[in-house]
C-alpha positions in Angstrom: -66.1 27.6 -18.1 -63.2 27.0 -16.6 -62.6 25.4 -13.2 -58.7 25.0 -11.8 -59.1 22.3 -9.1 -57.2 21.5 -7.3 -57.3 18.7 -3.9 -56.7 19.3 -1.0 -56.4 18.3 3.1 -57.5 21.7 4.0 -58.4 24.7 2.5 -59.8 28.3 3.5 -60.8 31.9 2.0 -60.2 35.5 4.0 -62.2 38.8 2.8 -60.1 41.4 4.8 -59.3 39.4 7.5 -61.6 37.5 7.8 -62.3 33.8 7.0 -65.3 33.3 4.7 -65.5 29.9 3.2 -63.1 27.1 5.3 -63.2 23.1 4.6 -61.0 20.1 5.1 -60.3 16.6 3.3 -61.9 18.1 -0.9 -61.0 20.2 -3.5 -61.0 23.6 -4.1 -62.2 24.5 -7.3 -61.0 28.3 -8.9 -64.0 29.0 -11.4 -63.5 31.4 -14.6 -66.2 32.1 -16.8 -65.4 32.9 -20.9 -67.6 36.2 -22.7 -69.3 33.5 -24.6 -70.3 31.2 -21.6 -74.2 29.7 -21.4 -75.8 28.6 -18.5 -76.6 25.1 -20.2 -72.5 24.2 -19.5 -73.0 24.6 -16.2 -74.9 20.9 -15.6 -72.2 19.3 -17.3 -69.7 21.2 -15.1 -70.6 20.4 -12.2 -70.7 16.7 -12.7 -67.2 16.6 -14.0 -66.1 18.7 -10.9 -68.4 15.9 -8.0 -67.4 12.4 -10.8 -64.1 12.9 -11.4 -61.6 10.1 -9.8 -58.5 12.0 -8.3 -58.2 10.9 -4.6 -57.2 7.8 -3.5 -58.9 4.3 -3.4 -57.0 1.6 -1.1 -54.7 1.0 -4.4 -52.9 4.4 -4.0 -54.6 4.7 -7.2 -57.1 8.1 -8.6 -60.2 6.0 -8.5 -62.2 8.2 -5.9 -64.0 10.9 -6.2 -65.3 13.9 -3.9 -69.3 11.8 -3.8 -66.7 8.4 -2.7 -64.8 10.7 -0.4 -68.1 12.5 0.4 -65.8 15.6 0.7 -65.8 19.3 0.7 -65.8 21.6 -1.8 -64.5 24.9 -1.5 -65.5 27.3 -4.5 -64.0 30.6 -5.2 -64.4 33.3 -8.5 -60.9 34.1 -10.5 -61.5 35.8 -13.7 -58.2 36.0 -14.4 -58.4 32.1 -15.4 -58.8 33.4 -18.6 -56.1 35.6 -18.3 -54.1 35.7 -22.0 -50.6 35.8 -21.2 -48.7 35.0 -25.6 -48.7 39.0 -25.9 -46.2 41.1 -24.6 -46.3 41.7 -20.9 -49.2 42.3 -19.1 -52.4 39.5 -19.5 -55.2 40.2 -21.2 -58.5 39.3 -19.6 -61.1 40.7 -22.9 -62.2 37.4 -22.8 -63.4 36.7 -19.7 -66.7 37.0 -18.8 -68.1 40.8 -17.2 -69.1 41.1 -14.0 -73.2 41.2 -14.2 -73.4 37.5 -16.0 -70.5 35.6 -14.9 -71.6 36.7 -11.3 -74.4 34.6 -13.1 -73.1 31.4 -13.6 -70.6 31.2 -10.4 -73.7 31.5 -8.7 -75.6 28.5 -11.1 -72.9 27.0 -10.6 -72.6 27.3 -6.6 -76.3 26.2 -6.9 -75.7 22.8 -9.2 -72.8 22.1 -6.9 -75.2 22.4 -3.7 -77.4 19.9 -5.5 -75.1 17.1 -5.1 -75.4 17.7 -1.1 -71.3 17.8 -0.5 -70.3 20.6 2.0 -69.8 23.3 -0.4 -68.4 27.0 1.0 -67.7 30.0 -1.3 -65.6 33.3 -2.1 -67.0 36.5 -2.0 -67.6 37.5 -5.9 -65.8 40.1 -7.2 -63.7 41.0 -4.0 -60.4 40.6 -3.3 -59.3 37.6 -1.4 -56.6 35.8 0.1 -56.9 31.9 -0.4 -55.0 29.2 1.1 -54.8 25.8 1.3 -52.8 22.5 1.7 -52.8 20.7 -2.2 -52.8 16.9 -1.7 -50.7 15.4 -3.5 -50.1 17.7 -5.4 -53.0 17.7 -7.7 -54.5 20.5 -10.2 -56.5 19.9 -13.1 -57.7 22.2 -15.0 -61.5 22.0 -17.0 -63.1 23.5 -19.4 -66.9 23.1 -20.1 -67.4 21.7 -23.7 -68.1 24.8 -26.6 
């Protein structure tokens, strides 16, 4: 599994012109599942997300986590995180998980993150979404679950 984490001052996701998830300060998390991913990786990945120190402390150092600041989280499925662009001109998505296992991993990841008691909003799996965000910093990081 792969997360693209963006520190945001606000973010929202719209489907068919309607906002279905919105947050203030926290993290917009784009979630991608690989064809070889398993549910056993989810606790590690959720723990990494909520404890990753990407927010500024009083000395303006990235020493605070989502838990520390009681940040909000918006999780959006994004199979294109496993797009391969090295050959040709069209991305290949052959290593992205198929829809059914990807949905299950996505929903399990959301449930695991919700155990933190932080506010969690989501996109809609498989929908055409418009994601709006104000990237704070900007800070954008990629986290891959250990294999």
